[in-house]
VOPAGU-2260 file (C-alpha; in pm, 1 decimal, decimal comma):
REM VOPAGU-2260
SITE   aa  ch    i         X         Y         Z
SITE  MET   A    0    5265,1   23377,8    3341,3
SITE  LEU   A    1    5050,6   23680,5    3257,1
SITE  GLU   A    2    4749,5   23733,3    3479,5
SITE  GLU   A    3    4440,3   23788,5    3263,7
SITE  PRO   A    4    4259,0   24064,9    3462,8
SITE  LYS   A    5    4583,4   24265,2    3490,6
SITE  LEU   A    6    4659,5   24216,5    3119,8
SITE  ILE   A    7    4312,4   24327,1    3014,2
SITE  SER   A    8    4331,8   24634,8    3238,2
SITE  ILE   A    9    4664,8   24729,6    3077,5
SITE  LEU   A   10    4517,3   24677,0    2731,0
SITE  ARG   A   11    4222,6   24904,1    2816,5
SITE  GLU   A   12    4466,4   25188,8    2870,3
SITE  LYS   A   13    4553,6   25181,1    2500,1
SITE  VAL   A   14    4267,2   24993,4    2331,3
SITE  ASN   A   15    3915,1   25132,0    2358,9
SITE  ASP   A   16    3740,0   24869,2    2151,1
SITE  LYS   A   17    3512,7   24608,1    2314,7
SITE  THR   A   18    3527,6   24365,4    2019,6
SITE  THR   A   19    3907,4   24350,7    2021,1
SITE  LEU   A   20    3921,7   24307,4    2397,9
SITE  HIS   A   21    3658,7   24030,8    2377,6
SITE  LEU   A   22    3859,6   23844,7    2112,7
SITE  ILE   A   23    4176,7   23867,8    2321,8
SITE  ARG   A   24    3991,8   23744,5    2631,3
SITE  SER   A   25    3849,8   23453,9    2428,7
SITE  PHE   A   26    4200,3   23370,6    2304,7
SITE  LEU   A   27    4331,1   23362,4    2662,5
SITE  ARG   A   28    4051,5   23128,9    2771,1
SITE  ALA   A   29    4054,8   22905,2    2461,9
SITE  GLY   A   30    4255,2   22630,5    2632,6
SITE  VAL   A   31    4539,1   22413,9    2504,5
SITE  MET   A   32    4509,2   22087,5    2308,0
SITE  GLU   A   33    4750,6   21808,9    2399,4
SITE  ASN   A   34    4724,9   21459,8    2250,8
SITE  GLY   A   35    4375,4   21535,5    2124,0
SITE  LEU   A   36    4249,0   21657,4    2462,8
SITE  THR   A   37    4171,1   22018,7    2545,9
SITE  SER   A   38    4270,2   22149,4    2887,2
SITE  PRO   A   39    4160,2   22493,8    3013,1
SITE  THR   A   40    4407,2   22779,2    3061,8
SITE  GLU   A   41    4321,1   22961,1    3385,6
SITE  ILE   A   42    4631,3   23179,2    3383,5
SITE  GLY   A   43    4894,8   23282,3    3129,6
SITE  VAL   A   44    4912,7   23308,8    2752,2
SITE  PRO   A   45    4916,5   22994,7    2530,5
SITE  GLN   A   46    5280,6   22936,1    2426,5
SITE  GLY   A   47    5349,6   22946,0    2054,9
SITE  GLY   A   48    5037,8   23144,7    1975,3
SITE  PRO   A   49    5061,2   23438,6    1733,2
SITE  LEU   A   50    4948,1   23685,8    2001,3
SITE  SER   A   51    5182,5   23560,3    2274,1
SITE  PRO   A   52    5488,6   23780,8    2200,5
SITE  ILE   A   53    5267,4   24084,3    2129,4
SITE  LEU   A   54    5078,5   24047,6    2456,0
SITE  SER   A   55    5406,1   23991,2    2643,5
SITE  ASN   A   56    5548,4   24316,5    2501,0
SITE  ILE   A   57    5232,6   24509,7    2595,0
SITE  TYR   A   58    5224,5   24362,9    2944,9
SITE  LEU   A   59    5594,8   24420,2    3009,8
SITE  ASP   A   60    5600,8   24774,2    2866,3
SITE  LYS   A   61    5557,6   24902,8    3225,1
SITE  PHE   A   62    5859,3   24691,6    3321,9
SITE  ASP   A   63    6064,4   24863,1    3048,5
SITE  LYS   A   64    5961,1   25205,4    3176,9
SITE  GLU   A   65    6048,6   25108,1    3533,0
SITE  LEU   A   66    6399,3   24999,0    3425,4
SITE  GLU   A   67    6444,9   25319,8    3225,9
SITE  GLU   A   68    6345,3   25531,0    3527,2
SITE  ARG   A   69    6607,5   25348,5    3733,6
SITE  GLY   A   70    6868,0   25435,0    3469,4
SITE  LEU   A   71    6950,1   25068,3    3397,6
SITE  ARG   A   72    7086,6   24938,8    3068,0
SITE  PHE   A   73    6882,4   24642,2    2947,1
SITE  VAL   A   74    6755,1   24454,9    2644,7
SITE  ARG   A   75    6426,4   24265,2    2629,4
SITE  TYR   A   76    6234,2   24053,2    2376,0
SITE  ALA   A   77    5896,5   23918,9    2491,2
SITE  ASP   A   78    5968,7   23763,4    2830,6
SITE  ASP   A   79    6347,3   23730,6    2783,5
SITE  CYS   A   80    6545,6   24014,3    2939,4
SITE  ASP   A   81    6910,0   24095,9    3015,0
SITE  ILE   A   82    7006,1   24379,9    3250,9
SITE  PHE   A   83    7364,6   24506,1    3244,1
SITE  VAL   A   84    7544,7   24652,9    3548,5
SITE  LYS   A   85    7909,1   24710,2    3638,4
SITE  SER   A   86    7962,8   24476,4    3933,0
SITE  GLU   A   87    7841,1   24148,6    4083,6
SITE  MET   A   88    7722,9   24331,2    4393,8
SITE  SER   A   89    7508,9   24565,6    4182,7
SITE  ALA   A   90    7378,2   24271,1    3982,8
SITE  ASN   A   91    7258,9   24085,6    4296,0
SITE  ARG   A   92    7094,9   24399,7    4431,1
SITE  VAL   A   93    6918,1   24476,7    4101,4
SITE  MET   A   94    6801,8   24118,1    4053,5
SITE  LYS   A   95    6647,7   24112,3    4400,7
SITE  SER   A   96    6467,3   24448,6    4362,1
SITE  VAL   A   97    6351,3   24381,7    4005,0
SITE  THR   A   98    6218,5   24036,0    4098,7
SITE  SER   A   99    6028,3   24191,7    4388,2
SITE  TRP   A  100    5883,7   24465,2    4162,2
SITE  LEU   A  101    5763,1   24213,4    3900,7
SITE  GLU   A  102    5587,7   24002,6    4165,7
SITE  ARG   A  103    5428,0   24301,1    4343,0
SITE  LYS   A  104    5329,2   24519,4    4048,0
SITE  LEU   A  105    5269,2   24276,5    3758,9
SITE  PHE   A  106    5194,3   23959,2    3961,5
SITE  LEU   A  107    5456,3   23762,6    3769,3
SITE  LYS   A  108    5639,4   23465,2    3912,1
SITE  VAL   A  109    6008,8   23492,9    3813,5
SITE  SER   A  110    6175,3   23159,5    3729,3
SITE  ALA   A  111    6443,0   23083,5    3988,1
SITE  THR   A  112    6629,0   22849,4    3750,8
SITE  LYS   A  113    6642,5   23086,8    3454,9
SITE  THR   A  114    6709,0   23410,3    3650,3
SITE  LYS   A  115    7075,2   23439,2    3748,5
SITE  VAL   A  116    7373,3   23672,6    3771,5
SITE  VAL   A  117    7640,9   23595,3    3509,3
SITE  ARG   A  118    7914,6   23771,5    3322,3
SITE  PRO   A  119    7826,5   23881,7    2966,7
SITE  ASN   A  120    8044,7   23612,1    2807,3
SITE  ASP   A  121    7853,3   23345,5    3007,2
SITE  SER   A  122    7508,7   23477,8    2922,1
SITE  ASN   A  123    7268,4   23348,9    2660,2
SITE  PHE   A  124    7008,7   23587,6    2518,1
SITE  LEU   A  125    6794,8   23459,3    2227,1
SITE  GLY   A  126    7082,2   23235,0    2121,6
SITE  PHE   A  127    7349,1   23505,5    2147,2
SITE  THR   A  128    7635,1   23543,1    2389,5
SITE  PHE   A  129    7892,4   23823,6    2418,1
SITE  TRP   A  130    8267,7   23872,6    2395,9
SITE  LYS   A  131    8497,7   24171,4    2430,8
SITE  ASN   A  132    8775,1   24291,8    2207,4
SITE  LYS   A  133    9011,3   24582,0    2283,4
SITE  ASP   A  134    8747,5   24844,7    2207,1
SITE  SER   A  135    8401,5   24714,9    2285,4
SITE  TRP   A  136    8162,2   24425,2    2356,2
SITE  LYS   A  137    8030,0   24226,8    2058,9
SITE  CYS   A  138    7779,5   23945,6    2022,0
SITE  LYS   A  139    7815,7   23598,3    1867,9
SITE  PRO   A  140    7606,5   23278,6    1845,6
SITE  SER   A  141    7614,1   23074,4    2164,5
SITE  SER   A  142    7778,3   22732,1    2168,5
SITE  ASP   A  143    7449,4   22544,3    2205,1
SITE  ARG   A  144    7307,1   22710,8    1889,3
SITE  LYS   A  145    7618,7   22606,1    1695,9
SITE  VAL   A  146    7571,4   22249,1    1816,2
SITE  LYS   A  147    7204,7   22257,6    1707,2
SITE  LEU   A  148    7312,6   22371,9    1358,0
SITE  TYR   A  149    7552,6   22078,4    1327,3
SITE  THR   A  150    7283,4   21840,4    1453,6
SITE  LYS   A  151    7025,8   21964,1    1198,2
SITE  ILE   A  152    7270,5   21922,2     911,0
SITE  ARG   A  153    7371,9   21574,0    1033,5
SITE  GLU   A  154    7006,9   21470,8    1027,5
SITE  VAL   A  155    6971,7   21582,6     664,0
SITE  LEU   A  156    7303,9   21424,1     561,7
SITE  GLN   A  157    7264,6   21086,2     731,5
SITE  ARG   A  158    7455,3   20879,3     478,3
SITE  LYS   A  159    7209,6   20603,7     405,2
SITE  ALA   A  160    6910,1   20838,2     363,3
SITE  ALA   A  161    7102,4   21117,2     181,9
SITE  VAL   A  162    7254,1   20876,5     -72,3
SITE  ALA   A  163    6906,1   20743,1    -161,7
SITE  ARG   A  164    6774,9   21093,1    -234,0
SITE  PRO   A  165    6845,7   21321,0    -531,3
SITE  LEU   A  166    7113,9   21582,7    -468,5
SITE  SER   A  167    6859,6   21851,3    -560,2
SITE  TYR   A  168    6656,3   21772,1    -248,2
SITE  THR   A  169    6964,8   21747,5     -26,9
SITE  PHE   A  170    7112,9   22076,7    -151,0
SITE  THR   A  171    6774,3   22255,8    -117,2
SITE  LYS   A  172    6724,3   22134,3     240,5
SITE  VAL   A  173    7078,9   22216,1     346,6
SITE  ASN   A  174    7059,4   22563,2     187,9
SITE  GLN   A  175    6735,4   22640,2     371,0
SITE  ILE   A  176    6883,1   22546,4     709,0
SITE  VAL   A  177    7215,2   22727,3     657,3
SITE  ARG   A  178    7065,7   23048,2     515,3
SITE  GLY   A  179    6797,7   23063,7     784,0
SITE  TRP   A  180    7056,3   23017,8    1059,5
SITE  ILE   A  181    7296,7   23277,8     915,6
SITE  ASN   A  182    7014,8   23529,8     858,0
SITE  TYR   A  183    6918,1   23505,4    1224,2
SITE  PHE   A  184    7273,4   23528,4    1361,3
SITE  ARG   A  185    7420,8   23761,3    1096,2
SITE  ILE   A  186    7468,0   24050,3    1340,2
SITE  GLY   A  187    7706,7   23834,1    1542,5
SITE  SER   A  188    8078,4   23783,5    1491,5
SITE  MET   A  189    8125,3   23435,7    1345,7
SITE  LYS   A  190    8367,2   23452,0    1052,5
SITE  LYS   A  191    8595,8   23180,3    1192,7
SITE  PHE   A  192    8303,5   22954,4    1277,3
SITE  MET   A  193    8152,4   22995,1     929,5
SITE  LYS   A  194    8483,3   22896,6     769,4
SITE  GLU   A  195    8517,3   22581,9     985,1
SITE  PHE   A  196    8149,7   22489,8     943,0
SITE  GLY   A  197    8168,4   22537,4     565,3
SITE  GLN   A  198    8466,4   22301,8     538,8
SITE  TRP   A  199    8287,9   22038,9     747,4
SITE  LEU   A  200    7967,3   22076,6     544,4
SITE  ARG   A  201    8139,2   22035,1     209,8
SITE  HIS   A  202    8324,2   21726,3     339,0
SITE  LYS   A  203    7989,4   21569,5     434,5
SITE  ILE   A  204    7846,4   21656,3      94,3
SITE  ARG   A  205    8144,9   21505,6     -87,4
SITE  VAL   A  206    8094,1   21181,6     104,9
SITE  VAL   A  207    7733,8   21165,3     -18,1
SITE  ILE   A  208    7836,7   21239,7    -379,0
SITE  ILE   A  209    8116,4   20979,0    -388,4
SITE  LYS   A  210    7885,9   20722,3    -227,0
SITE  GLN   A  211    7622,4   20790,2    -494,2
SITE  TRP   A  212    7880,4   20729,2    -766,3
SITE  LYS   A  213    7940,2   20384,2    -602,3
SITE  LYS   A  214    8188,8   20212,7    -834,5
SITE  PRO   A  215    8557,4   20311,6    -849,3
SITE  MET   A  216    8543,2   20339,1   -1229,8
SITE  ARG   A  217    8251,5   20582,7   -1211,6
SITE  VAL   A  218    8433,7   20783,7    -945,2
SITE  TYR   A  219    8743,8   20792,1   -1166,1
SITE  THR   A  220    8543,7   20897,0   -1477,2
SITE  ASN   A  221    8350,7   21170,7   -1306,3
SITE  LEU   A  222    8656,1   21313,5   -1128,7
SITE  GLN   A  223    8846,0   21311,1   -1460,0
SITE  ARG   A  224    8564,8   21499,8   -1636,1
SITE  ILE   A  225    8549,8   21770,4   -1363,3
SITE  ASN   A  226    8932,1   21786,0   -1350,3
SITE  LYS   A  227    8953,5   21863,2   -1722,9
SITE  ARG   A  228    8663,9   22108,1   -1727,5
SITE  PHE   A  229    8796,4   22320,8   -1441,1
SITE  LYS   A  230    9164,9   22266,8   -1514,9
SITE  CYS   A  231    9258,1   22131,4   -1172,3
SITE  ASN   A  232    9578,3   21988,6   -1321,0
SITE  PHE   A  233    9569,6   21648,1   -1144,1
SITE  THR   A  234    9721,5   21357,9   -1339,2
SITE  ASP   A  235    9533,4   21043,5   -1439,7
SITE  GLU   A  236    9746,2   20849,1   -1191,2
SITE  ASP   A  237    9649,0   21081,7    -902,5
SITE  ILE   A  238    9278,8   21043,4    -978,5
SITE  PHE   A  239    9304,5   20666,2   -1034,7
SITE  LYS   A  240    9472,5   20618,1    -697,8
SITE  VAL   A  241    9200,3   20816,7    -516,9
SITE  ALA   A  242    8917,2   20640,5    -699,2
SITE  ASN   A  243    9059,1   20297,6    -610,5
SITE  THR   A  244    9187,8   20366,1    -259,3
SITE  ARG   A  245    9108,0   20121,6      17,2
SITE  LEU   A  246    9064,6   20399,3     268,9
SITE  GLY   A  247    8720,8   20441,2     418,0
SITE  LEU   A  248    8479,6   20675,5     240,7
SITE  TYR   A  249    8515,7   20954,7     498,1
SITE  ARG   A  250    8897,8   20954,3     475,2
SITE  GLN   A  251    8886,7   20917,3      95,8
SITE  CYS   A  252    8680,7   21236,1      67,3
SITE  GLY   A  253    8936,8   21419,2     280,1
SITE  LEU   A  254    9217,0   21366,1      26,4
SITE  ASN   A  255    9345,2   21665,8    -169,4
SITE  VAL   A  256    9233,9   21533,4    -508,4
SITE  ILE   A  257    8865,7   21515,0    -414,4
SITE  ASN   A  258    8884,3   21834,7    -207,9
SITE  PHE   A  259    9022,9   22036,8    -500,0
SITE  ILE   A  260    8823,3   21875,9    -780,4
SITE  ILE   A  261    8486,6   21884,8    -601,3
SITE  SER   A  262    8563,2   22236,3    -487,5
SITE  PRO   A  263    8330,2   22498,0    -333,0
SITE  LYS   A  264    8307,2   22650,2    -683,1
SITE  VAL   A  265    8192,1   22322,2    -835,5
SITE  LEU   A  266    7941,0   22255,4    -554,4
SITE  ALA   A  267    7797,9   22604,8    -598,4
SITE  ILE   A  268    7703,7   22544,0    -963,1
SITE  GLN   A  269    7331,4   22526,7   -1030,7
SITE  LYS   A  270    7239,3   22236,2   -1253,9
SITE  ALA   A  271    6883,8   22183,8   -1387,0
SITE  GLU   A  272    6661,7   22145,0   -1079,3
SITE  ARG   A  273    6956,4   22121,9    -841,8
SITE  PRO   A  274    7052,1   22448,1    -673,7
SITE  GLY   A  275    7413,1   22531,2    -601,4
SITE  LEU   A  276    7532,2   22450,3    -249,2
SITE  VAL   A  277    7550,9   22765,3     -34,7
SITE  ASN   A  278    7896,3   22865,2      85,2
SITE  PRO   A  279    7834,7   22965,2     453,0
SITE  LEU   A  280    8132,4   23203,1     476,7
SITE  GLU   A  281    8052,6   23384,7     151,4
SITE  TYR   A  282    7684,7   23408,8     238,9
SITE  TYR   A  283    7766,1   23550,8     584,7
SITE  LEU   A  284    8011,3   23807,9     447,2
SITE  ARG   A  285    7774,5   23913,3     166,1
């Protein structure tokens, strides 16, 4: 939590404008509304506010300079910070001294649960973790962020709800989630994950499409039409067997005929108001 008098005194070092300082002070004292009730904020910056990360960066600029003077390697965004040292002994010593400095100089209470000594490949900084190849350390999305991506897509593609909606809405929503996630994590190494995720995503989409077609005859007709247009070279008998199979819908959509006919190329085609489905691996490698 940022202490208001200390924050204002730090701001005065750079900002010599009474109106601006008054607005910031009013923002800090505005309070927080929960369930229709406003409660006062006596200390700290309201979370989620537009000024919060900016004020955190201003307040912790002295912390950055202190770490630089100590010759430490670190990375910080707002109030999230990782400091890198060579040994566990050094890490424990640095954590103790840095925690003490923050409490004495900036009057900050360091979270005991979030502050810990870990190896880079066990750390989590803004959704990233780290791994090492033969030459250097690299970053990649952490496991919990991958799980969250799957969860978000599952919510959009819940079978009953997705089947009742137009594909244009489903494709648009999925594209927004996937592109936003990839844009954030693009600097990380995730080629293998994008390939696996893309296969899973297209399988879920095929289930929705086949379910929307409903009747075996319509499934057969539509697969035949796509088969001929894109020259997939499946026989009438192959398509008829898949359209009339007694397998469950999920297993049916995992068969080669549907996989190859409703291919990534076909799903990526834009049709009227329906956008093409984004291919996660291609979008990441672009």
